[in-house]
MIDOSE-1310 file (N, C-alpha, C; in nm, 2 decimals, decimal comma, always signed):
residues 53
mndi	+8,29/-18,44/+0,72/+8,33/-18,48/+0,80/+8,34/-18,37/+0,93; +8,27/-18,41/+1,05/+8,28/-18,30/+1,14/+8,34/-18,36/+1,27; +8,40/-18,25/+1,33/+8,48/-18,31/+1,45/+8,35/-18,30/+1,56; +8,40/-18,36/+1,70/+8,32/-18,38/+1,79/+8,22/-18,28/+1,83
lgke	+8,28/-18,18/+1,82/+8,17/-18,04/+1,86/+8,12/-18,01/+1,75; +8,07/-18,07/+1,63/+7,98/-18,08/+1,52/+8,03/-17,91/+1,44; +8,16/-17,93/+1,41/+8,25/-17,80/+1,34/+8,27/-17,89/+1,20; +8,24/-17,89/+1,11/+8,28/-17,91/+1,00/+8,41/-17,89/+0,95
vyqt	+8,55/-18,02/+0,92/+8,64/-17,99/+0,93/+8,72/-18,07/+0,74; +8,61/-18,13/+0,69/+8,65/-18,16/+0,54/+8,54/-18,17/+0,51; +8,49/-18,16/+0,35/+8,42/-18,18/+0,27/+8,44/-18,15/+0,13; +8,39/-18,26/+0,09/+8,41/-18,26/-0,07/+8,31/-18,39/-0,15
tlqn	+8,27/-18,31/-0,29/+8,20/-18,40/-0,35/+8,24/-18,48/-0,51; +8,21/-18,61/-0,49/+8,29/-18,67/-0,59/+8,19/-18,78/-0,68; +8,22/-18,79/-0,79/+8,13/-18,82/-0,87/+8,18/-18,96/-0,89; +8,13/-19,10/-0,92/+8,16/-19,22/-0,94/+8,05/-19,29/-1,01
dnpv	+8,10/-19,36/-1,10/+7,98/-19,46/-1,16/+7,98/-19,64/-1,11; +8,12/-19,65/-1,07/+8,14/-19,75/-1,05/+8,05/-19,82/-0,89; +8,06/-19,91/-0,85/+8,02/-20,01/-0,75/+8,17/-20,02/-0,59; +8,22/-19,97/-0,69/+8,38/-20,00/-0,55/+8,43/-19,86/-0,56
fnkn	+8,44/-19,76/-0,46/+8,48/-19,68/-0,50/+8,63/-19,62/-0,39; +8,74/-19,60/-0,41/+8,86/-19,57/-0,32/+8,89/-19,42/-0,33; +8,90/-19,38/-0,21/+8,95/-19,22/-0,22/+9,07/-19,20/-0,08; +9,15/-19,14/-0,14/+9,27/-19,11/+0,01/+9,25/-18,95/+0,00
idln	+9,23/-18,88/+0,15/+9,24/-18,78/+0,17/+9,35/-18,77/+0,29; +9,43/-18,63/+0,26/+9,49/-18,62/+0,39/+9,45/-18,54/+0,51; +9,48/-18,64/+0,61/+9,39/-18,58/+0,75/+9,48/-18,53/+0,83; +9,68/-18,50/+0,79/+9,79/-18,50/+0,95/+9,70/-18,34/+0,94
hlek	+9,64/-18,25/+0,90/+9,59/-18,13/+0,96/+9,53/-18,12/+1,10; +9,44/-18,24/+1,06/+9,36/-18,26/+1,20/+9,42/-18,30/+1,33; +9,39/-18,21/+1,46/+9,43/-18,29/+1,56/+9,36/-18,40/+1,61; +9,47/-18,47/+1,73/+9,40/-18,62/+1,76/+9,27/-18,61/+1,81
glyi	+9,16/-18,68/+1,82/+9,04/-18,67/+1,87/+8,93/-18,76/+1,77; +8,83/-18,75/+1,81/+8,72/-18,84/+1,73/+8,62/-18,77/+1,64; +8,62/-18,83/+1,53/+8,54/-18,72/+1,40/+8,42/-18,80/+1,33; +8,33/-18,76/+1,31/+8,21/-18,82/+1,23/+8,23/-18,83/+1,08
vlle	+8,19/-18,92/+1,01/+8,24/-18,93/+0,89/+8,07/-18,95/+0,82; +8,02/-18,87/+0,74/+7,92/-18,92/+0,68/+7,94/-18,90/+0,53; +7,89/-19,02/+0,50/+7,88/-19,10/+0,34/+7,79/-19,11/+0,26; +7,74/-19,02/+0,18/+7,61/-19,05/+0,12/+7,61/-19,09/-0,02
fegk	+7,58/-19,17/-0,09/+7,55/-19,27/-0,19/+7,40/-19,32/-0,26; +7,36/-19,25/-0,37/+7,24/-19,30/-0,40/+7,11/-19,30/-0,31; +7,12/-19,15/-0,27/+6,99/-19,16/-0,15/+7,01/-19,23/-0,02; +7,11/-19,27/+0,00/+7,17/-19,36/+0,12/+7,28/-19,26/+0,17
shtk	+7,24/-19,27/+0,32/+7,36/-19,19/+0,41/+7,42/-19,30/+0,54; +7,57/-19,33/+0,55/+7,59/-19,38/+0,65/+7,70/-19,31/+0,76; +7,72/-19,32/+0,85/+7,80/-19,25/+0,95/+7,88/-19,31/+1,03; +8,02/-19,28/+1,02/+8,09/-19,34/+1,08/+8,17/-19,27/+1,17
klii	+8,26/-19,37/+1,28/+8,34/-19,27/+1,36/+8,46/-19,29/+1,30; +8,56/-19,18/+1,29/+8,68/-19,20/+1,30/+8,75/-19,14/+1,37; +8,88/-19,22/+1,50/+8,96/-19,16/+1,60/+9,10/-19,17/+1,55; +9,16/-19,04/+1,54/+9,26/-19,02/+1,53/+9,36/-19,00/+1,63
e	+9,46/-19,05/+1,65/+9,54/-19,09/+1,77/+9,66/-19,04/+1,74
């Protein structure tokens, strides 16, 4: 996960063999703002915006 300036603020690699996956992460240390979340799975990537208010 990167902030709007491109600085990486969170990164992890997880192993999962199930089609449904849930992971809670603590984002309390992040300041208010816009973040970009990149998810990669089975050779595909998805980018989502995250707004912390």
